[in-house]
Backbone as CSV, one residue per row, in Angstrom:
resi,resn,N_x,N_y,N_z,CA_x,CA_y,CA_z,C_x,C_y,C_z
1,MET,0.778,-1.160,-0.245,-0.176,0.165,-0.202,0.837,1.223,0.115
2,GLU,2.016,1.283,1.057,2.820,2.571,0.760,3.535,2.547,-0.224
3,ALA,3.793,1.791,-1.203,4.782,2.018,-2.225,3.679,2.240,-3.376
4,GLN,2.296,1.902,-3.616,1.149,2.528,-4.000,1.559,4.110,-4.014
5,LEU,1.477,4.744,-2.647,0.988,6.004,-2.449,2.229,6.244,-3.061
6,THR,3.365,5.822,-2.670,4.670,6.916,-3.263,4.539,6.610,-4.791
7,GLU,4.156,5.363,-5.681,4.425,5.744,-6.921,3.199,6.673,-7.546
8,LYS,1.898,7.176,-6.798,1.257,8.197,-7.045,1.721,9.467,-6.693
9,PHE,2.248,9.865,-5.539,2.814,10.982,-5.584,3.796,11.203,-6.476
10,LYS,4.688,10.219,-6.964,5.620,10.653,-7.875,5.105,11.101,-9.108
11,LYS,4.329,10.394,-9.377,3.615,10.882,-10.888,2.867,11.944,-10.714
12,THR,2.347,12.730,-9.470,1.738,14.134,-9.590,2.593,14.935,-9.087
13,LYS,3.856,14.765,-9.018,5.058,15.762,-8.705,4.776,16.264,-7.992
14,GLY,4.822,15.519,-6.747,4.651,15.993,-5.416,3.291,16.852,-4.999
15,CYS,2.225,16.708,-6.198,1.373,17.614,-5.332,0.597,16.903,-4.131
16,LYS,0.159,18.167,-3.227,-0.241,17.654,-1.761,-1.504,17.041,-2.098
17,ASN,-2.310,17.006,-3.227,-3.642,15.937,-2.974,-3.634,15.517,-4.091
18,PRO,-2.890,14.303,-4.522,-3.000,13.088,-5.711,-4.179,12.621,-5.729
19,ILE,-5.235,13.366,-6.125,-6.440,12.415,-6.592,-6.745,12.512,-7.580
20,ASN,-6.693,11.264,-8.560,-7.354,10.701,-9.607,-8.508,11.382,-10.066
21,ILE,-9.285,12.542,-10.331,-10.213,13.069,-10.460,-11.300,12.553,-10.653
22,ASN,-11.078,11.359,-11.704,-11.913,10.574,-12.225,-12.822,9.290,-11.373
23,ASP,-11.521,9.445,-10.373,-12.090,8.063,-9.583,-12.408,8.630,-8.319
24,MET,-12.779,9.786,-8.062,-13.122,10.278,-6.462,-14.158,9.651,-5.966
25,ASN,-13.962,9.028,-4.564,-15.007,8.331,-3.691,-15.461,9.173,-3.406
26,TYR,-16.789,9.559,-3.417,-17.703,10.802,-2.791,-17.875,10.707,-1.205
27,SER,-17.817,9.401,-0.911,-18.131,9.269,0.750,-16.911,9.916,1.515
28,LYS,-15.519,10.276,0.827,-14.752,11.209,1.502,-14.608,12.604,0.957
29,ILE,-15.831,12.512,0.535,-15.916,14.140,0.289,-16.800,14.675,1.016
30,ASN,-16.159,15.905,2.353,-17.109,16.671,3.367,-16.529,18.170,3.477
31,ASN,-16.889,18.795,4.331,-16.625,20.249,4.482,-16.896,21.147,3.234
32,ILE,-18.277,20.616,2.316,-18.356,20.868,1.366,-19.349,22.625,1.953
33,GLU,-18.758,23.561,1.067,-19.066,24.617,0.918,-19.611,25.273,-0.185
34,MET,-20.875,25.585,-0.059,-21.924,26.062,-1.314,-21.486,27.685,-1.706
35,ASP,-22.031,27.847,-2.936,-22.337,29.344,-3.566,-23.152,29.165,-4.423
36,GLY,-23.664,30.486,-4.347,-24.573,30.846,-5.788,-25.966,30.197,-5.222
37,ILE,-26.206,30.278,-4.104,-27.349,29.720,-3.728,-28.273,30.723,-4.005
38,ASP,-29.494,30.654,-4.448,-30.298,31.736,-5.019,-31.699,30.803,-4.437
39,THR,-32.454,31.033,-3.388,-33.463,30.411,-2.991,-34.551,30.758,-3.940
40,ASN,-34.838,31.659,-4.586,-35.770,32.245,-5.493,-35.596,31.259,-6.749
41,ASP,-34.606,30.871,-6.866,-34.833,29.724,-7.519,-34.683,28.129,-7.665
42,TYR,-35.397,28.094,-6.598,-36.218,27.045,-6.111,-37.142,26.351,-6.758
43,PRO,-36.949,25.028,-7.329,-36.221,23.865,-6.747,-34.571,24.004,-7.727
44,ASP,-34.850,24.377,-8.862,-33.639,24.064,-9.438,-32.074,24.280,-9.011
45,PHE,-31.927,25.695,-8.277,-30.742,25.963,-8.117,-29.724,26.085,-9.017
46,CYS,-30.352,26.662,-10.031,-29.175,26.087,-10.953,-27.630,27.236,-11.192
47,ASP,-27.571,28.276,-10.308,-26.492,28.705,-10.190,-25.294,28.652,-9.087
48,ALA,-26.325,27.685,-8.861,-25.314,26.926,-7.028,-23.569,26.186,-7.644
49,PHE,-23.169,26.149,-6.898,-22.120,25.392,-7.195,-21.379,24.938,-5.714
50,ILE,-20.447,24.300,-5.803,-19.227,23.815,-4.854,-18.108,24.814,-5.010
51,ALA,-17.949,25.527,-3.812,-16.688,26.459,-3.804,-15.375,25.673,-3.342
52,SER,-15.757,25.330,-2.199,-14.531,24.350,-1.045,-15.097,23.121,-0.925
53,ALA,-14.436,22.474,-0.721,-14.644,20.899,-0.269,-13.280,20.198,0.357
54,ASP,-13.038,19.145,1.037,-12.131,18.502,1.556,-12.642,17.043,0.882
55,TYR,-11.394,16.324,0.285,-11.226,15.296,0.505,-10.300,14.238,0.932
56,ASN,-10.704,13.266,1.911,-10.167,12.698,2.835,-9.250,13.763,3.813
57,GLY,-9.781,14.682,4.151,-9.083,15.732,5.169,-8.155,16.741,4.435
58,VAL,-8.111,16.543,2.939,-7.384,17.315,2.480,-8.433,18.403,1.547
59,LYS,-7.812,19.622,1.618,-8.302,20.899,0.159,-8.437,20.595,-0.797
60,MET,-9.286,20.437,-1.859,-9.311,20.150,-3.172,-9.185,21.267,-3.611
61,THR,-8.303,20.583,-5.153,-8.018,21.996,-5.571,-9.015,22.473,-6.533
62,ASP,-8.932,23.392,-7.163,-9.464,23.990,-8.152,-10.230,23.215,-9.543
63,LYS,-9.168,22.849,-9.971,-9.271,21.498,-10.846,-10.206,20.274,-10.417
64,GLN,-10.250,20.163,-9.195,-10.774,18.911,-8.624,-12.183,19.216,-8.322
65,LEU,-12.142,20.612,-8.011,-13.706,21.461,-7.720,-14.297,21.630,-8.720
66,ASP,-13.583,21.772,-9.925,-14.319,22.144,-11.055,-14.717,20.749,-11.825
67,LYS,-14.181,19.670,-11.423,-14.602,18.286,-12.164,-15.981,17.569,-11.316
68,LEU,-15.696,18.212,-9.851,-16.831,17.540,-9.078,-18.288,18.604,-9.348
69,ASN,-17.904,19.569,-9.790,-18.656,20.558,-9.842,-19.855,20.309,-11.428
70,GLU,-19.105,19.374,-12.103,-19.742,18.847,-13.649,-20.700,17.903,-12.825
71,ASP,-20.932,17.326,-11.664,-21.507,15.995,-11.428,-22.806,17.191,-10.947
72,LEU,-23.354,17.339,-11.563,-24.778,18.435,-11.434,-25.883,17.753,-10.366
73,ASP,-25.994,16.282,-10.483,-26.810,15.881,-9.185,-26.241,15.806,-8.061
74,PHE,-24.429,15.595,-7.879,-23.934,15.759,-6.490,-24.325,17.495,-6.260
75,VAL,-23.992,18.684,-6.859,-24.148,19.651,-6.664,-25.252,20.066,-6.274
76,HIS,-26.570,19.786,-6.913,-28.155,19.496,-6.594,-28.280,19.185,-4.781
77,GLN,-27.560,17.818,-4.786,-28.003,17.156,-3.620,-27.339,18.216,-2.290
78,SER,-26.131,18.712,-2.695,-25.210,19.227,-1.714,-25.938,20.656,-1.578
79,VAL,-26.341,21.430,-2.350,-27.609,22.581,-1.758,-28.700,21.845,-0.810
80,TYR,-29.403,21.100,-1.246,-30.426,20.258,-0.554,-29.979,19.846,0.779
81,ASN,-28.614,19.403,1.117,-28.189,19.008,2.034,-28.243,20.349,2.918
82,GLU,-27.474,21.364,2.192,-27.113,22.740,3.096,-28.482,23.338,3.475
83,LEU,-29.117,23.623,2.791,-30.647,24.275,3.111,-31.472,23.699,4.034
84,PHE,-31.104,22.281,3.986,-32.643,21.528,4.602,-31.900,20.402,5.340
């Protein structure tokens, strides 16, 4: 296991948060901070997005957040989790 982590670290050139954005485990995402929530847009919340989140205790990068925000179902559910 440690060798795999070391190899992933080398491949990401020392990135502090070496997450393969295509293989994110959503159960490891927490501390989600939403932005763009307009309650007048209920129930769609089409302008809402995830501004910040942690993955396995490490702050996600902008690139990772961009990929996460492409999952509109997850974003929509995150809005509901924050509001209700």
